N, C-alpha and C positions, 0 to 999 in steps of 0.2 A: 193915257187915261188914268185917273186917280180913283181912289176907293169910293168917291162920291158918285161915280158913274155906274151905270147898270150894264153888266156884262151878260148877255143872253146865254153864254156858254156855262154859267155857274149852275150847279145843282141846286135843288130846293134847300132852303135854310135849315130845315129840320132833318135832312138826310144824315144817317149814321153810317160812317165808313171807318173801318179800322185799318185799312191798308192804302197804299198809294193807288190813285185812280187817275187814268189819262183820258182826256176828251179831245181827240184830234179833229182838226178842220177838214171837212171833206176835200179830197184831192191833194192834201198837203203831205209832205214827207214825214212818216211817223218816227223816223230816226231822229228828227229835229225837235221832238217834243221834249219838254223840260224833264231832266232826270235829277233826283235829289241826291246831293252828296252828303248832306246832314239832315236828319229828320228829327222833329221834337220827340222827347222821351217822357214817360210818366215820371212825375216828381211829387214830393211831399213838402207841404209848407210846415216848417217847424216854428212854433210860436208865431211871431209877427214878421218873420223875415220873408220878403217876396222871393219868388223863384224866377229864373231866367229860362226862356225857351228860345232855341236857336234853330234856324232852318237855312239851307243853302242848296241852290239848284243851278243847273247848266244844261243847255243854253236857256237863258231867262231874260225877258225884257221887263217883266213886272213880277213881284212876289210880295204877298201879304198874308197876315194871320186872320182867321175868323174863329171865334170862341163861342161855343154853344149856339152855332148858327148865325151869329152876328159878327159883321166885320169890325175888326179892331181899328180904332181911329188911326189916321195916318201919322199923327203927331206922336203916337205911342210906339211907332216902329223906329228902329235904328237900322238903316239899310246901307250896305256896302256893296259897291259894284267893282267887278274885276274881270280880267280875261283869263279863261281857263287855259293852262299850259300843258295839260295832260295829253298824251298822244295815244292813249289806249282806247279812246272812245271811237265808235264807228264813224262819227261825224268829224273826226280829226281834232286838231287843237286850234286855239285862237278864238273860241266862241265866248260870248258874254256870259258871266256868272254873277249871281246876286246872292247875298247873304242877309238875312233879316233876323233881328232879335227883339223880343218884347219881355217886359216884366209883368208878372201876374201877382197881385197882392192878395192878402187874406180876405180883405173886404170884398173883392170881386168874387171870390169863391163862395163866401158866406151868403151872398145875395141869392144864390140858387141852391143853397144847402137844404136838403130835405126834399127838393123837387126832382132833381136828377143830378148825376155826377157832372162836375165841371170839366170840359174838355176844350182843347184848342187844336186847330188844323192849319197847315200851311198850304197856300195855293200859289202856283207859279205859272206864268204865261210865256209863250213864245209865238213866233209867227205860224207854227204848225198846230197850236192848240194849247190846252191847259192840262196841268197835272196836280193832283191833290196828294198830300203826304198822309202818313198814318196819323191817327188821333193820339194826342198825348193827354192823359188824364191827370188833373191836378187835384190832390186831396190834402186836407188839413190833418197832419199827424198829431196823435194824442195817445196817452196811456193813463187810464183811470187809476185811482189810488188803492182801491179795495179789491182784494182777491175774491174771486167767486167761490173758492174753496181753499182753506189753508190746512196744512198737515197738523195732526193731533198727536199728543204724547202717547207713547205705548210702553208696555212692559211685556216682554216676550221671553220664553224659555230658550235655552241653548238649542241650536240647530233648527229652531222654528223659523218660518218665513216671515218677512216684514214687508208691508205695503204702506207707503206714505203717499196719499193722494194730494194733488195740487192742481187747481184750476186758476190760471193767471188772470189779472184784470183785463177788461176789454180795452182794445187799443187798435190804432191804425198807424203803421202796419202791425199785424199781429205780433205779440210779444214772444221772444225766445225765452226758454226756461232752462235754468241750471240749478244744481243743488250744492249746498255747502254742508260739510260735516265739521263741526267745531271751527267754522270759518275757513276751512280748507276745501277747495273745489273737489267734488266727487267726479272722477273720470272713469267711466265704465270700461274704457279701453285698457286701463291699468289694473283694474280689479274685476275679474270675471265673475265674482260673486254678486255684483250689483248690475242693474240696468235700468234705463228710463223708458217708460212706455210712450206710445203716441199721445196718450192723454196726459203726459207730463208727470205721471206717478213714479216715485222712486221705489224699486223693488230690490230687497235683499233676499237672495235665495235661501241661505241658511245663516241664521244669526250666530255671530261669534262674539266672544267677550269684547273684542276690539271694536265691535259695532256699537257699543254703548257710547252715546254722544248726543249733542244738540244738532238737529237738522233744520236747515232753513231753505225755503224755496225762493228763488230769485227770478223775477220777470223783467225783461228789458227790451226796448226798441230804440229808435233814433231819437225819441223825445225824452225818455226818462228810464230810471231803473228802480224797481219796487222790490221790497223784501217782505216776506211773510213773517208771521210770528214764529219763533223757534219752537220746534217740537222735541221734547226730551225722550229719547229712546233708551230704555234700560234692558239689558240682556241679563237675565238672572239664571242661577243654577240652583236647583232644589237639592237639598242634602240627602245623603244616603248612608245607611249604617255600615260600619265595618263589621268584620266577623267578631264573635264573642271571644273574649280572652278565656284562658283556662280558669277553672274554679280555684279560688284561694283556699289556703289550708283552713281547717276548722278553727273557729275562734276559741273554742274550749279545748283544753288539753285533757279534760276529764269530764264526761257527761255530755249533755246536750249543748249545742252551740249553733252557730250559723256560718255559712260561707257565701261568698259572692263572686260574681263575675261582671265584667263591664264591656261596653262597646262605645265607640265614638262616632259622631256624625261627620265622618271624614271621607266617605266613599261614594260620591265626592262631598266636600264641605260646601255648605250653602254660600252663595255669593250674590251680591247686589240685590239683597232682599228676597232671595229664594227661600222656599219653605224649609223650615227645620225638620229634621227627621221625626216621624211620629212614633210614639212608644217610649219605653223606658230605656235609659242607658245603663242601668244597673239592675241586676237580678240577684235576689237573695233566696237561699234555701236552707232548711234546717239540716243539721248534721249531728252525729253522735260519735263520741270517742270513748272507747273502753277505758275505764279507770284502772290504773295500776294497783295491784294488790301485793303488799309486802308479805313475805313469808314469816311464819311464826313457828316456834319449836313445839313439838308434841311433848307430853310428859315423859320424864325419864323412865326407862325400863327398870325392872328390878335388878339388883346386883347379882352378878354371876357367882358361881361357886369359886372358892379360893383355889387358884392354880398352883402348880408345882413351883412357880417363881414367887409364890407368896403375894400375889396381887389378884384383885378381882375388878371387874369393869361393869359399866352400864352405858346405854346408848339412848339417843333420841333422834327424831327425824324432823326435817323442816317441811312439815305437811299439815300444820294446823293454824292457818291454811298454807298450802304451797304457793310460792310466788308465781304470779302470772300477769300478763299484760304489761310486762316490763317492770314489775315490782322488784324490790330489793330482796336479796337473799338474806337468810337468817345470819345473824352475827354470833360468833362463838363456836365452840367445838361440839361435835356431835358424839364424841366418845369421852368418857370420864373413867380414869383408872386410879385405884387407890391401893395402898399396902394393907394386907390382911394377915400380918404375922402374929398378931396377938392371940386371937381365938380361932380364926378360920384356917390357918396354915398348920397342917399336921406334919411333924418331923418324925422320920423313922430311920432306923439304922440301915447302913448299906448292906445289901444282900446280893445273891446271885442275879436278881432281876436288874439291879442297878448296873452291874458289870456288863450285862448283855445290851443294856440301853446305850452305855458309852461306846461299846464296840460298834454298834449299828450307826451311831452318829459319825464316827470316824470313817467308816466305809462310805457313807453318803458324801462326805467332804472330799474323799479321794476321787470318787466318780465325777464329781463336779469339776475338779481340777483337770482331770483327763479330758472331759468334754470341752472345757475352755481351750485347752491346747489344740484340739482338733479344729475347732472353729477358727483359731488364729492361723493355723496352717492353710486352711481352705481360703481364708481371706487374703493371705499373702500370695497364694498361687493366682488368684483372680487379679490381684494388683499387678502381677508381672505381665499379664496379657493386656493391660489397659494403659494407654498413653497417660503419663502422669500430668500432662499439660491439658487438663479439661477446663476450658475457659468459659465462663459465662460472658454475656455481652457486657460492655464496659459500664453501662449505666443501670443495667437491670441485674442486681446481684442478690436480691432477696425475694422471698415469696414463692420460689419454685425449687423443686428438688431435682438434681441432675439425674438423667437416666444412665444407668451403667451399661456399657456396650463392650462386649468381649468379642474380638475378631476370632474367626475360625482358626483351627489349628492347621498345621501344614499338611497333615494327612487327610484332612477334610476341607478342601478348599472351597466347597460350595455351601458349607454350613454357616448360616448367619443367625445369631441368636441375640435376643434382647432380654436382659434380666431386670425386671422392674423392681423398684424400691418399694416394697410392700409396707414400709413404715410410714409413708407419706400419703396424704389424702389429696395432694394437688393433682397428680396424674396417675392414671391406671391404664396399663396396656393389657389387652385381652387377646388370647390366641397366639399361636406361633407365627413368626414372620415368614418362614419358608421351610419346606421339607428338607430333610437330610438327603444328600446325594452320596451314594456309596463309592463313587470313584470318578476321576476326571474322564472326560470324553473328548476326542478331537473334534467332533461335530455334533450338532443337535438336529433332531428331526421334528417336523411339524406335520402331523397327519391331518386328514380331513375330518377327524372326529371333533374334539374340542381343541381348535388350533392354537388359541391363546387363552386357554382357560385359566382363571385365577388359581393361585396356589393356596390350598387350604380353605377352610370355611370360616375361619375367624376374621373379625374386623379389628383393626388396630386403631382405636379411636381415642383421642385425648378427651377425657371426661373431667368435669369439674364437680367436686362434691358440693360446693356452695358457690354457685356462679356469681351471685350478686356481691357477696362480700369479697371474693377473690378479685373480681373485675374492678371493684372500687379501689381495692388496695393496689392493684396493678396500675390503674390510671393515676392514683395519687402519687405513686413512686415516679411515674413518668413526668408528672407535672412539676416535679422539683427541678427539672432541667430546663434551661432557657428555651431550648428548641421545641419543647413539648408543651409550652404554656397553652397553646390553642387546641390541644386534644379535647375531644368532646367528653363531658363529664358523665354522660349516659353510656351504657354498655350495649345498647341495641345495634349500634353501628360500629362495633369494634369486636375483634376476636384476636386471640393470641395462643401461643403454644410453645413447647420446648422441642427442639429438633437437633438431630445429629447428622452424620454423613449419609444416612439412609434417606434423608429428605422428607417431604410431606407436602401438605397443602393447607392453606387458610382460606376460608370463605366467609363473606358477610351475607347471611341469608337474604334472599329476595332483592338483591341489588345488582346481580351480575358481576360482582367484584370478587376476584380471587387472586391468590398468590401461590404459584407453583414453585416449590423448592426441589429441584431435581436431585437424584442421588449424586453424591460427591460434590455438590455445590458448597456444602459446609466441610471444611477440612476434617479429616479423620482425627479423632481425639478431641474435637471441639464440640461443645454443646451450647447452642444459642437459644435465648428466649426471643422470639420474633412476634411482632404484632402487625395487625392490618386494621386500618381505621378509615372511615368515611367522614369527610368534613362537610359542614354546611357552607355554601359559598359566602354567606354574610359573616361567617366567623373567621375567614381567611382573606387577607387583603391581597388579591391577585390583580396586579396592574395589567390593564388591557389598553393597548395603544391603537389609535386610528380605527380601522374597521374590524379589529379583532373581536372574537366572540368565544365564550367558553362552550366547548362541545361535549365535554365529559365531566363526570364528577371529579372532585379534588380528593385524592387518595394518598394516604401515608402508609408506608411500610418501613419497619425499622427493627432495631435501632440503626441509625446511620453510622457508617464507619466500621462496621464489622467486615472481616475478611471473607470474601467469597471466591472460590476457585472456578466456579461455573456460573453462567448467567441464570438468574431466576426469571420467571415470567409473570408479569403483572397483567391481569385481564380486567378490562372495564368497558362499559358501554359508551357509545357516543351517539350524538343525534345529527351529525352532518351527513349530507348526501355526497359521498366521496366522488370527486371528479377532479382530475389533475388540471383541467382547464378553468375550473371555477374556484378552487380553494388553494391556499398555501397553508399547510398544516404543520404545526410545530409542537414538540413535546417540551413542556416547561417543568423545571425542577427547582425547588426552593433550597437555598443553601442554609447552613447552620446559622448564618448571621441574619437570615430572614429575607434576603433579596431573592428575586426570581430571575432565572436565566434560561435561555433557549439551549437545550442540550441535544436536540435532534430536529432537523428539518426533513420531514418525510419526503422521500423521493431523491434526497441528496445524501443518503447515509454512506459512510465509508465502511468497508468490511471490517476494519480493525477498531471501529468505534466502540465505546463502552456501552452504547445504547443502540437498540434496533427495534423496529416496530413492524408487525404484521397487521395491516389495516384491512378490515372486512366491512361488510355493508352496515352493520350496527354495533360492532365491537372492535377493539384494538388489543393487541397482545404485545406488550413491551418487554423486550429482553434487556435486562440491566444487571450489572455486576456491582452496583452501588445502590443501597436502599436509601429511601428518602421520600419526599412529598412530590407528587406528580400531578399534572393536568394536561389535557389535550386542548390546544387553542387553535382556532382557524381564522384566517384572514381572507375575506372575499376578494377574488380577483375580477369578478364581473357580477352583474346583477342577476345572473343565473344561479349563483350560489344559494343554496337553500338549506334550512334546518328542518328536521322533522319535529313537529309538535304533536303531542298526544292530547286529544280533547276528551274530557271526562265530564259527565253530567251527574250531579249528586242532588238529592233532595232528602227531607227528613223522613225517617222511618215511620214516625208517628206524628200526625198533624192534629194538634189539640185546639188550634185557633182557626180563624177564618183565613189568615194569611198563610201562603205556601211559597217557600223560597226554592228556586232552582239555581244551583251554583254551577257555573261552567268554568272548569279549570283548563288552562292552556299551559302544558308542561313540556319540558324536553322529553323526547321519546326514549327514555332510559328507565331501567328497572328501579334505580334508587329514587328518582323523582316520583315515580308511581307509588313506591312504598311510603314515602313521606306523606303524600296526600291521603292515602288510605288510612294511615294512622291518625291523621288529623280529623278525617271524617268520622272515624270510629268515636273519637272524643266528642264530636259535635252531634253524634246520633244520626249520621247521614247514611244513605244507601245509594248505590249506583242504579240509575234509571234508564240508561241506554248503553249499548255496546260502544266501547271507546273507538274513536276514529283518529286517523293520522292526517295532518295537514302539512303541506310543504310551504314553509314561510321563507320568502326570498328576501335578499338584500336589496330591496327597492325603495327603502325609506318610507314605505306606505304602512299605515297603521292597520291593526286588526280590529274588525268590527263584528259586533254580535247583535242580533235582533231576534224578536219573537213575533210570530204571525199566527193567524187563523185561530185565535183564542175564542172559544164560543162565548159570546157576550151574554147569553142567557144563563150561563152557569158560572163564568169566571170573569174577572175584570183585571186587566193589567194595570199596575201602578207605575209603569214606566211612562214618563212625560215626554220623552224624546223618541225619535224613530229608531235609534240604535244606540248601543254603548260602544265604547272604543278603548282599546289598550294601546298606548303609544308604541311606536316601532322600537325605540331604543330600550324600553323596559323589557321587551322580548329578546331583542338581538344581543343585548349585553350578556344575558345568560346567568347573571348572578342574583336575580330576584326569584324567590321561591313563592309558591302558592299564588301565582298570577291567576285571577279569576274575576268574573263578573256575576252579579246576582240579579235574577229576574224575580220580582215579587208579584205573585198573583193573589187575588182575593176572591174567596168563594162567595157567591150570592147567598147560599144557604149552607148551614153546617152539615146537611145531609149529602152534599155534593162530594162525590168521591172519584168520579171518572174524569180524566184529563186528557184531552186530545188537542195538540197544537204542533206547530213547526218551529224549529229553532235553527237559525242560520249563523254560521261562523265563517268569515271570509276575510282575506287580505285585499285591500283596495288594489284593483288591477292585478289580482293574483289568484291563488288557489282558494277553494272554499269547500265547506262541508255542510250538509243539511241533515238535521235529525227530525224524524217523524215520531213525536211523543204520543203514545196512546196506551195508557195503563190506569190501573186503579190505585190510588194513593194510599189506601188502607191495607191492601192485602197482596199487591203484586210485588214479588221479590225475585223474579226470574233472572234478573241481571246480576244479582249479588254473587252468584256462583262464578261469574267470569273472572273476578279478581282472585278467587280462591284457586282457580286453575293455574294461575301464573306463579303461585308460591313455589319456592324451591324446597326440596327436602334435603336431608343430609345433615351432617354434623359440621359445625364451624371449623373444627381443627381435626385433621387426619395426619397420623404420624406413620412413617415407614411405608412398607409395600402396600398397605391398604389404601394409600392415597393415589395409587396408580392403577390404571386398567391393565397394563401389560405386566405380567409377572416378572419379577426381578431377574431371575436366571435367564429366561427367554430373551429379555431385553438385552442382557449382557452378551448373549450369543449372537443376536442380530447385529449389535454394534461391532463386535469383533469380526464378523463375517463381511459386513458391507462397508466398513471404513477403508480397507485397503482397495486401491484401484483394481478394476477387473477388466481384462481385455474384451470380454464378451458383454460388457456394459452392465453386469449384474452387481452394481455397487450402489452407494447412497445417492448418486446423481439420478439414476433411473427411479429410485424410490421417491425422490423429491418430485420428479415429473409425474409419476402416477398419483401423487397426493396433491398435484397442482401447486407445488411450492417451488417450481423451478426458477421463479423470478428472484429467489433469495440464495442462489447457488454460491455467489461470491461471499455472502455472510457465513453460510454453513462451512465453506472451505477454509475460512480464516480461523476456525475453532479446532482444538485438538481432536475432537470426535464429531464430524459432521452428522453422522447417523444419530448420535445422542441428541443433537439440537433438533433434528427432524422429529424424533420420537417425543421429545419434551413439548414441542409445539403441538403435536397431535394430542398429547395428554391434556394440555391446557385448553384446547378447542373442544374436546369431545368428552370431558368428564362432567357428570357421571353416566351420561347416556350414550357414549360412543359405541359404534358398531365394530367390535373386534373382528368380526368376520370379514368386513371390507378391508381392514388393515392387513389381515392375514392373507387375503387374496392378492393384495398389492405386493406383499413380501414374497408370496409363493410364486408370483408370476414373473420374477426377475430371471427369465431365461432358463428355468429349471425343466428338465426333461419330463418329469412325472408330476402332474398337477395334484395327484392324490398323496404323494409322499414328497415333502419339501425338505431337502438336505443341503446344507451349505457348509463348506469347510474351506480352510485356507488353501488346500491343495488345488481346488478347482479354479482359483483365481491366481 
C-alpha cells in the first residue's frame, strides 16, 4: 500500500507523541514489530538551508514521514531497502530493513509559524503492526541584533566590587554569553576574582588597578555573533596625606619671622582620576629669634695710686651692655697701665724696712723652689709605677684626657686605686674603687648577710661637663675617617667613654643596647676611647639576599682594630621568634672597606671562634674580641618563621579641627624602634591611646591589613573609602624601613564631640591578628601615656671601673680563682654554668683562659642593673659546700 491509502491502524492526525509508540496487530508476535535503528532528531534551519531528517527501522515493510499530522508526499521520500545482518536482535538476522530521508525547507516551517511548532514523525509497518518514532522539532534559528541590556561605563575605587550587567539579544537557540577585557577573553577559571552570573552579568569581587579596561559582552549561537558596546571601567585611588615634615628653621635670624612644614599627597598618591587630598600641603607659623647684642665697654675707672714700681692702672668691664644671645665680645684691653714717675712716684732712701723686705722676698723664693722639687719627686715616683706605654686608640687621639692608673704595691696586693686628673673637665671619677685589704688571705668567705654586697657607696660614673659640645667634637673627629662616614650626626643614639684594664660599660638609653668591657679586656697600661652607636637602617647599606630579614638594630662599637685580651659583650634586642627549625640566624659584620660578611652562623659556632652569641627570647649577647659594626640577620627556613611586631596607636593630644587622625605603627618589637617612634610622635604632638600589642608576622608572603569598625555614625564619620588599608609584605619583612604606619582619618559631626568608641583590627592575611577596643575622651584622656614612661631606662650612658659591675671586684676575682681549677667533687665552673642554665655553652667557656670569668661576664651583661645578686650568691654557695650559711672556697678543697 502507498501513502495515498488509508490505514486504519494510524492514530489521529492531531495526536502529539514524543516517543516511539507501537500498535501491534491482535494475535501477532510483538517481537516482530518495527524497531527504529535511527530516529529523527531536533534540528535548526540556519538561514535558507533545508534540513535533512533520517529514519531507519527493522523489520519494516513500509516506512514514511508525517509532519504536523499530515503525510509527506511519497515523491519527497528517499527510501532505501536492505536486509539487517545483526544477530543481537530477538528475532534473529536477515529481516528486512528500511531507511527513509526527507528534506524540510524554511518555507514549509514558516507556513505554520506562530500557530504551533513544526514537527515530523516517522511511521514504520511490519506484518505484526506499526511503530511511531519520537517527534523531531524543526525550528528556524535566528539571533536579533540589539542587546536587551548592555554594560555601562563605571568608575570605582580600589577594592570596591564591580557588577557589569548584560542581557543578550533574543535568539533561537538561546545565545551563549562571554566577556572580553580589552579584547582578551575573561576566563573565571583562571582568575578567581571574577565570575559570571546566571543572568550573564560580569562580577569583579574586589577591583584592582589591573581591572581598569574596556569590557565587551559577546552573545553568539549557530546563526550569528553579536557584540555589545564597550564599557570603560576605571579603578581609581584617592590620594592620602603623608606625615608632616619637621618645621624649617626660622626665616629671620633676628626678630620675628616664619617657619613652615609640608606634606605630600603620596600616602597613597591619587591614580586614574582619584580625588586629590583635601587640605593644605604647607603650613606656616610665626617664630621669633632673639637678636644678638654685642658687648660694649663701661667707662674707665679712676687711676689707682702710684705703686712702688712707679706705675698706676685703671680698668673697665664689658658690661655696658654685656654680650648676650651670641653677640660679639668687646674688642680691646680691659686694663690700662701707665708710668707715674714724674709726680706720683715717691722716692725714699733705703732703710731697715727695705732690708727686711728684701730678706722676706728671698725666703719666699727659696720655699717655692723646695716645693717644686718635692712635686717633681712625687711625680717621678708615680711615673715609676705606671707603664709608660699608655696608648690611645689609633684614630681617637684628641678631646679626652687619659686616666692615670697606679697598680698596687707588692705589700698591698688588693689595693686598687684610680687617681683622676682634676685639671680636665672631660671626665670625673667620684668615690674610691675598692677598699684596702690589710693582708692576703688564702680563701674568702661569703656569709648569709650581704653575700655579694657592693664595695663602697660611691659610683664611678663618666660625666660630661658639656655633653653637646663634646659629643659633636667626638663625632666630628670620627667622621674624618673613611670607616666612620656613616656615624649619626646626632648624639641621642651614641655614647662613649675612656676605659682602662678595670673595664666598664656603655649603654644607649631606652634602646636595650649596651657594651660590657670586662676587667682585663683592655691590656694593662693601655687606655682606650671606646664608643657605642646605633644606626638607622636607611643610613647603612646592609645587603639582604633571598629571604633574609633584619632582626636587630645595626650597632657599631669601636674603634675597630684595637687590641683586646678578653671578649667584650655586645647586647642588643631582636624581634625574631627563635626556633632552630624555622630560622637560620647569622651575625653580620662590616669590614673597614664597607663590605658585609657573615662572621657567625648561630648553632654552628666553633669554640675557638672570635665570635660567640647567647640568643634569648628577645635579646642576643655577642662575645667578640674585635670591635666593629654588627647586625643580626635571619633567613626563614619555613613559613612558620615569624617576627614580632609591636603595634602602637597614636592620636593628637589636642584636636582643634573636626578631623581626628589615628596613626597605627607596625614596628619591630625592639626598644630602639619604640624609642624612635616615641620621639617622632613627641614632635608631631601625639599621644598613645591604647596599650601596645604584639603581633607575630609570618613569612607567608601575605600582606598586613588594617581596618576600623563600629564608628558611631551619629558622632563620627570615617573618611576611609575602602574597607581596609594594607602594608605590603616585603615592606615589613625586609626590616629596613622605619615608621611603617597607616592613618585613619575620622571627622567629627560636631566640634563638641569628644568621646570616641570604635574597634581597630590589624591582621596578616591567613595569619595572626590583634583587635583594639578604643573607648576614650579625646580631650582629657591620657591614661596610656604613662605606659611608655615605664619602659624608659635609667642609669648613666657610661660607667667606668667597678661601678659598672654588680659583683664586687675582689669577690669576683676570688670566685674565678676558686672555680676555674677542676674539682673532683664537681664544685667548679661547670656546675655553676648548669645552675645558671648556661651548660649549652660549656665548650665555648672551656676554650677561654678563665671559664668562670666568661660566665660571670655573661651574667653581668644579662642582669645589669637590676640583677638579683642573692640568686647568684645562692648558685655559688650551693656548689657542694657543707655549710649553706658560711660559704668558703679554697684551692686546698679541690
